[in-house]
N, C-alpha and C positions, 0 to 999 in steps of 0.2 A: 421194131419200127414198122415192119411190114404188117403185122398183126394189128397194132394199134391204128394205123392208117386205114386198113381195111374195115375194121370194126366201126371207126368213127365215120367214115365216108360211105360204107355199105357198097364198096367197090374196090377192086384191086388197084393199087398204083401202077402206072406204067414205069418204065425204066428212067425216064427223064425226071418225073415226079419223085421217085425214090432216091435218085441221085441228088436232086435238090434238098430234099429233107436230110439226107445223110450229111451233106455238106454243111448245111445251115445249122442243123439242130445238134449234130455231133462232131462236126469239124473232121469229117472223114472224106479225104480227097485222094484220088487215083487218076492218073492220065488216061486210063482205059475203062474208067468206071461205067460209062454207058454201055459199052460192048459186054463187060463182065456181068452187069445187072440184067441185060437182055438174056444172057445165057442162063442165069440163075432164077430168073422169074418163074418159069414153069414148075420148078422144084418148090419155090416158096408157095406158089398157089396150091400145089398138090399137098404139101404138109399142112397149110392152113386148113383146107377142106377136110383132111383127115382128122386133124384135132378138133375141128368143129363138129364132125360127125361122131367122134368118140365122146366129146362132152354132151352132145345132145342125147346119146343113148344112155349115158350114165345118169 
């Protein structure tokens, strides 16, 4: 979900946008989803950037 959004919009989603897409598109709900996603976003960004760099080199 994070990767597809980022590729489609050429920008990272923020926690609120990611929360909405997960809830609406995948029926994923959690009472603390906003806080959890804010904590996880830096790792998502880092992994996305690493994978994009690896794909670009290959």
